C-alpha positions, 0 to 999 in steps of 0.5 A: 465501575465495570470489572475486568475479569481477565485482569484479576489474576494478573493483579493477584499475582502482582500483589502476591509478589509484592507481599513476598518481597516485602516480608522475606522469610516470614512464611507463606503469603496470604491468599487473595481471599484472606487479603480481602478479609478484615483483620480479626482481634486475636483472642489467644496468645500469638503462635510461636515464631517459625524456625529459621529458614536455611540460607538455601531455601531462602535463595530458592524462595527469592529466585521463585519470587523473581520468576513470579514477578517476571511472569506477572510483567509478561502476562500484563504486556501480553494482555495489553497487546492481545486484541479483544475478541468480538464475543467478549471471550477473554483474550489468549495471552501470547507473545507478539511475533516480529514483523515479517512483512515483505516488500520489493527490493528496488534501489531508487532511480539515479540521475542519467546523462542525456548524452548517454541515454536520452530515452526513458521508458516505463509502464504506468502504475495506478496502484495505491497500496503503498500510500495506505500502508504508509498512512497505517504506519504513521498512524501507529506512531512508526516510520514505514520501512524504506521498501514499502514507500513507492513514489508513484503509488503515493502520488497516484492515490489522490484524485486530480482535476487534469484535462479530460479526454473528449471521447472513449476512442481516445482513452486519455489526455496528456498534459505537462507542466515544467517548473523549478525544483523546490528541493534543488536550485537550478533544476526543473521538474517535468510533470506528466499527467494522463487522465483516463476517460470516465464512463457513467454507471449506466454506460459501463459493461456488465461485470463477471466478478469472482471474489477470492477471499483468504480465510486462513487463521492469519486473517482472524484479526479485526483489521483483516477479514472482518474489515474486508467483510465490511468493505465487500458489503459496500461492494455488493450494494454497488452491483447492478442487477445484470452483474454476476458475483461468485465467492471462493474461499481458501484456507487448508482447502478451497470452497465455492462459498457462493455460486454465480449470483445475480447482482439483484440478489444483494442480500444473498451475497451479503449473507455469504459474506457475513458468514465467512470466518478465519481458520486453517492454513493458506492454500493460495495457489489452489484458491486462485485455480478455483477462482479462475475456474469459476470466472471461466465458467461464467465468461462473457466477452462483452462483460468485464471478467475479473478475479478480486483476491483479498489476502494478507499475502501469506501464501504457504500452501499450493503454488508457492513458487512466485514464477509459477504463480505469475505464469499462471496468472499471465496465461489467464490474463491473455484469456481476458480474465484480469486480477486485482489484489487488496492487501490487509494487515500487518506483520506478515503482509507479503506486499512483494508477492501482491505486487508481482501477481498484480502486474501479471494479472493486468490489475491494480493493488490496494492496501485496506487499512480502515473502513474509509479506505475500504469504502474508497477502493470497493465502492467509490472507485469501482469504476476505475478499479473494475473497468479498463479503458486501455491495456498495456499502457507505456510512456517513453520520454525523449530528452533534448540534449540541447536543452537537458543535461541529465534527468531522473525519473522520480519513482516507477522503479518496479515499472521500468522497461527497456527502450525496445519494449515500447513498440513491442506489443508482446510486452505486457505493461500497466492498465488504466481503468475508467477515470484513472489518473497517472502522474509521472515526475522527471527532475531534470538538470538544464543543459546550461547547468550541465558543466556542474555535473562532470568535466567535458570529454577530451575526445568528444566530437564537436556538435555531437549533442546538438538537437535535430534541425527545427527541434531546438525549442523542445525540452522533451517528447512524450510518447504514450502507447496503449491498446484499446480493450480487446485489441492486440495492436497498439495506438500511440499519442505524441506530446511535445514539451516546449522549453518556453512552457516552463513556469518561472516560479512554483507559485504559478503552477496549478494546485493539482501539479504542486500538490502532486510534487509535494506528495513526491517530495514526501515519499522521497524523503521517507525513503531517505533519498539524498536529493531531498536532504535539505528539503524538510518535512516542514517545507513539504507540509507548507507546499502541500498545504498551499496546494490543497485547493478543493478537497471535498473528501479531506484526502489532501488535509489528511496528507498534511497531517501525515507529513506532520506526524513524520516530522514529529516522529523524526523529532522524538527519535527513539520512537521513530523506528523503521 
């Protein structure tokens, strides 16, 4: 049987404690070596009994024994919690700090009366960080913090087989579905889908990429820098010969670990990735400045120029003011250099900072919780992550008061825009990459059920809420505004949603749309939103399982298991701690 050397002192301390507790006032307890020896047959009369121990000394000994037992238990707990080092070095015993993860503080969207605010405007979001973080928490047997759950990122994590655009000059296609709400009888859901044009690997432009890697001390655990190194190896293998990669690292200071290197020198790139190790502080701001300087040195107007920041989000040296960081990144974005952020780790993940930086840098945010997610984000989805097909993508939906009494946008709380922002080309919005999906879901209350919401105004003008002539058959009108890469003037797509297009049953809705509804329901349930109070995890799992369809990578099957895990955690009560 293999011996665990680091555990021996703890066992010995426990045995000493037990021996002392079972033989009070009997003199010193035997040492570990004596305890392991065979007892010897006495050859002389036994020694005289020791003198009685004073009461005070006995009390001191009991106090000492209690402290020893406490230290032994603490040592056992710390040993169990400490991660094993790669080189086989015995772990250092230390207390596990309280989690200090930070997330954006945003309340869920409320239902809005069409008579008061008929237009809803938001920026698209293709981030997926929230889904992977929720999966990590549930896999660890814990419910995620409410603020960590962003509905749109949960929904947009999955690939969908939405209608595809025919050509790159029209970067995405818009499709809609209207269906009964599975969680609120009498309400309907309007599902809006955008599918990005997908480019082949041969047709994509060359890439000028700077990997900005946090190698500070907090990145040491194997679910942080070591996991990223595995992902970056996969990334390197996807590079074309005409791509260029630089690597900048930051800790107490910044350094250029790899000067611009051609994608054909994959082994050189991988060797530098493998040589990284974690130590020191976190000069995030200085690192960003050096990374952008590298990108500018090799800037190619015909290429995709991007900085990829990999961090646990703990910026504590350098430019720490979020507004200054956002301004710095926004200025660089205008020069044509984008920013994407991959977050890792638990305990000090600054997700709020990552979200703000990503939105300022025309990029996307992902959370890497395991090697399969690293493969998905850094290899399989390289095209959609790296190569934009449309910038500043905004969606505006106008609801017909003759058909809709109220609406609620499910998610996108951190992406809401003012109505006038839609046509203002100076207002920044989200970007879409090649092959990206964007899903938005509105829950609506039909006008026929509007009387249940509130009393009729005494002084309302008759006919005020009537639809424009000839438009009475429209449920709502969807407008999408975007810029093609390199252009400064927006284009617009329009799509009318007819009331007659509504499905009479949820079963008649295509699998992709039904599955997206199940994911949105799960996210709302995790957030404790009152609209889902009567729609259980079991209901959600049943809906998702019936809409799995083709699932070659097993993402949808994994989701059903996540729902069941949340259901189980809710049942055991005390274990499910937020």
